[in-house]
N, C-alpha and C positions, 0 to 999 in steps of 0.2 A: 761492601757489607750490605746485605739485603734487609730492608725494613718491612714491618707489617703493612705500612701504608703502600708499599710498592707491590704487594701481593696482587696478582691479576684477579679481577672480579669474575666469579663463576658465571658462565653463560646460562640463560634460562632454558630449561628443558621441560617437556610436558609432564614428566614424572614428578616434578617439584609441586605440581598442583595437589598431589596426594601425600607425598612424603615430606614435604617442606612445611614446617609449622607456620611460616610466613604467609603461605597461600592456601593452606588446607581449609581454614575457616571460611574464606571467601568461596572456595569451591563448593563446600557443603551448603552454604547459603544459596548459591546459584542453583544447585540441584533441587533443593527444597522449594525454591520459588518456582522453578520450572514444573515440578510435580504438582504444586498447588494450582498453577495456571492451567495445566492440562486437566486436572480434576474439575476445576471450575468450568472449563470449556465443555467437558463431557456432560456435566450436569445441565448446562444450558442447552446443549444439543439434544439431550434426552428429553428435556422439558418441551422444547418447541416441536420435537417429533411427536410426542404424546399428544400435545395440543392439536397438531395437524391431523392426527389419526381420529380425534374426536370432533373434528370440524370446528375447533375453537382457535382464537388468537388471543394474544395478550393485549387487552385494551382497558383503559380506565374511563371510557366515555360514559359508563353507567352512572358515574358520580353526578352527572348533570341531568339525569332522568328524575321524574317526579317521584318522591318518596312514597306518599300515599298512606302513611301511618302516623299516629299521634305519639307524643312523648309526654309522660305524666309530670315530669319535673324539668323545667327549663329556666335557664338564667338569661338567655338571649331569645328574641322573638322567633317563633317557629310555628308553622302550620303544616298540615299534611300535604299541602300543595307545593311546599318547598322541595328542593332537590335532595338527593342522597348526600351530596357534599355538605349541605346545610345541616342535615341530620347528624352527620359525622362530627361537625363542629359542636353541635349541642352535646353530643355524647362526650366529646373531648373536654368541654368545659365542665360537665358534670363529674368526669373523672378527676380533673384538677381540683375541683371543689372538695371532693371527698378526701383526696390526698393531702391537701393543705390543712383542712380541719382536723383530719386524723393525726397528722404529724405534730401539729401544735398541741392538741389535747393529750396525745400519747406522751409527748415530751414532758409536759407539766406533771401528769400523773406518775410517769416513770421516775422522774427525779424525786418527787415527794416520797414515793414508795421505797426507792432505793436508799434514801437517807434514813427513813424510818426503820428500815430493816436493820440498821446498825444502832438503833436506839437502845439505851440501857434499860428501858422499860420492857420487861419480859412479855407482857400481854401485847403491846404494840408491835414489837418485833415479830412475834409469832403470828399475829393476824396478817401482817404484811407477807410473811412467808407462805401462809395459806393462800393468799391472793395470787402470789407469783406462781406457786406450784399448780394451782388449780387452772389458771388461765393459759399458761404456756404449754400444758400437757394435754389440752383438749384442742382438736382441730378448729381453726378459725371459722370454718364454714358452719360448724355447729353453734358457735357463739352468735354468729350473724342470724341463724335461724331462730335461736332462742330469743334474741332481742326482738326479732320481727314478730314472733308469737306473743311476746309480752305486749308490744305496742298494739297489736290487732285484736287480741283476745281478752286482755285484762283491763285495758283502758276503757272508759265509759263511752257510750254513744252520745252524739250531739243532743238528743232529746233529753238525756239525763241532766243537762244543764238548765232546762226550761223551768221557769217559775210561773205558776198559774195563780189566778186570783183565789182559787180555793186553797192553795198552799199558803198564800199570804194570810188569808182569814184564819186558817187553822194554826198558823205560826210554825209551819213545817219548812225545812230546808230542802233544797234540791238534792238529788242523789249525787251530783258532782258539781264542782265549782272550779272557776278559773284560778290560776296561781299568779304570783308576781303582781300583786295589786290589781287583780282581775284584768290582766292584759294578755295572758297566755292560756290557751285551751288545749289540753292534751286529750285527743279523742281517738277512737278506733279508725277514723277516716284520715287522720293526720294531725299534726300539731299546728295550730293557728297562732302566729306570733304577730306583734305589731309591725306595721309597714311604715317606712319613712316617706313622708309626703312633703312637698315644697310648694308654697303658695307663690313664690317668685322663682320658678325653676329656670335654669340656664339652658335647658334642652339637652339634646344628644347630638353627637357627631358620629358619622360612620367611617370606620377605617376598613375598607374592603367590605366584608360581610358582617363585621362586628360593630354593634352600636356602643359608643362610649359615652357614659353619662357625665356631662360637665359638672353636675352637682357633686358626684363622687370624686371627680378629679380635684375640684376645689377643696373638698373636705380632706382628701389625702394630702394635698399640698399644705394645708393648714396644720395638719398633724405632723408632717415631716418638718415643717418650719419650726413648730413648737418644740419638737425634740432637739433640733439643732441649737435653738436658742437656750434650751435647758442645759445642754452640755457645755455651751459656750460660757454661761454664767458659772457653772461648776468649775470649769477650767480656770476662769478668772479668779474665783475665790481661792482655789488651790495655789495659784501663782502668788496672790497676796499673802497667803499663809506662809509660803516658803520664804518670802522676802521679809516679812515683819514678824512672823511667829504667831500672829493673831488671825484667826479665820473670821471673815465678816459674816454677818447674818444675811443669808440670801434665800432662805426657804420660801419666803413669800414671793420673791422675784422669780424663782424657778417655777413655782406653781402657776403664777400669772403667765409666764412665758409658755408653759406647757399646755394650759387649758384656755388661755385667752384667745389665741387665733382661731381655734376650732369653734369656740362659742360665738365669736363675732361672725364667722362665716355662716354658721347655722342660723343665727338671727337675721343676717342679711338675706338669706335664701327663704326665710319664712318657714323654718323646719318645724314639723309637728309629727306625732305618731298617730297613725290610723289603727285603732284597737279593734280586733275582731268582735263582732256582735252577733249573738244568736238571732237568726231570722228564719222562721219557717222550720224546715227540717235540717238545716245546716247553718254553719257560721258564715257570715258575710263580712267583707272587709279584711284588712290585714293580709298576711302572706301565709299560704299553706305550705308547710314542709311535710312531704310525704313520709309515711311510716317506713317505706323502703329505704329512704335516705337516712332516717334516724337510726334504723336497725343496722345498716351497713356501717355508718360512722361509729356507732357505739361498739359494735363487735370488733371492728378493726382497731379502735382506740384501746379498748381494754386488753385485747390480745397482745398488741405490740408494746403496750406500756409494761407488761410483765417482763418482756425481754430487755427493754430499756432500763428497768429497775435493776436488773442483774448487771447490766453494763455500768450503771452509775455506782453500784455497790463495789464492783471490782475496781473502778477508777479511784474511788475514795480509799479503798484498802491498799492501793498501790502507793499512796503517799505515806511517807515515814511518820510514825507517831511523834517524832521529835518536833514536827511542825505544829501539831496541836499543843504539845507541852510548852513550846516556846510562846505560842499565842496566849495560853492560859497564864503563863508567867507574866505577860505584859498586861494582864487584866481584862483580856477580851472574853466575852461570854461565848458559850458553845455555838449559839446561832450565828453570831458575827464571825466566829472562827471558821465555821463551815462555809459561809458565803464569801468571805474575804480572803481566806487562806487556803482551805482545802479544795473547794470546787474549782477555783481558777487553775490550780495546778493539776487537778484530775482531768481537766478537759483534754489534755494531750493524749490521755489514755482512752477517754470516753468517745471522742469525735469519730475516729476511724470506724469502730463497729456500729456507732450510731448511724452513720451513712448507710450501712447495709440494711438497718431496720427501716429507714425511710424508703429505701428502694423496695424492700419487701412489702411494705404497706401500700405503696403505689401500685405495685403489680397485683397484690391480693385484692385490690379494689375491683378487679375483673370478676370476682365472685358475686358482684352485684346482680348478675342474672338470676341468682337463686331466689332473690326477693323482688324481682321485677323492677329493679332500679335501672333506668336506661342510661348507662354509661357508654363508653366507647365500645366495649365488648357487646353490649346489648343492641346498639344501633348498627355500627358498621360490621361487627363480627356476628351479628344475630339476624335481625330482620332484613337489613340490606343484602346480606349474603344470601339469605334464603330466597328473596324476591328476584334477585338478578342472576343467581347462579354463578357469580364470579368469585368462586372460592379462593383461587390463587391470588387474585388481585387484592381482595379484602384482607387476606392473611398477610400479604406483603406490606400493605399500608399499616395494619395493626402492629406488626413487628417493628416497622420503622418509627412509628409514633411512640411506642413504649420505649424503644431504644433511645430516642431523642429526649424523652422525659427523664429517663434514668441518667443519661449523660449530663443533662442540665442540673439535676439534683446533686450528682457527684461533683460537678465542677463548682457549684455554689458552696457546697460544704467543704470542699478542699481549699477554697479561698479562705473560708472562715477558719479552717484548721491551721493554715499557714499564719493567720493573724494571731492565733492564741498560743501557738507552740512556743516552747522555750527558745530564746535566742541567745546564743553564746556571744560573749564579748571578747 
């Protein structure tokens, strides 16, 4: 009697690569990979052939040539005698600065507007609707230019802050005055803000080309340590409450843990603020924030916040109303219900599209060239490209840097998304 197990195995034939479902998918993948490699090889061959016809080669040695141009806003030391590579680093840091500030501010405004759009107050909800529809339906470049025009044309000149003896005798006030306890001056030449100075500074250390302030490192370490201590005290109070049913009073301990370390570090370093002072025809002291940076940051923030607001609103509406009704039945107020019940559950809906908005804001920062803010696009993709004539090399580096930034943002947000998503038991 013949059994199925005794059936002889069919020998392999070439036709099975196409007609047998066990091998067909592998065959298709190999063909597609071969076509991709052939296309990539053709592009490279065409590239080097065209470069040879023009008498050029693919070289990145221009990065070590003298840059020879100034940058109006820098976070790391730079002079026009530095290399193009150094100028590229300055532009990269400026891009990261705008991206970080924009993402933080847009998130705060977007969450606030998204929640208020669902308010039962008719006037508040309609005002938020007007904001969303107005900002997201106008190109971001126009908002950046509008913000730049406001900062350069409407703001006062430094001389408008001057107080003369004649004005004091006549009891007159200057045409403009500083804000925030006379510490910030908003002018058409830029915004002058207080500068942190240390009488007992720890100095700087250099990691490659980048200087790292040990004062900043110490302050960040104190802040991180304070936050960790704050959370540890909160967890301990929760454990005691679960064990005994009584939650101990720890608010003063948490405040001390949160602010104590940073205050001690600042006192040890001799921290003080250098306030800008009007001297001559301009302000002296403090830190100058250029109008181009302010305009770019404000335009990107308000534009992106409108999209984030809609994402937040959609995430909140995706949560069942039964969640809110159950919270109200337990005696929770609407604000506590939103922060403790609704928003934590809405994060699983909000985070994925929020990542896209962060990526869009980072890439839209390349519009900084419209207001003469020297970011990565303005340095490497602008002046360096024009001076050296290395269009291909500059574009390749630009693409790789923006790709790396986007991948880092996506990876970081995906880690956070995995931490807040619902976990099944």
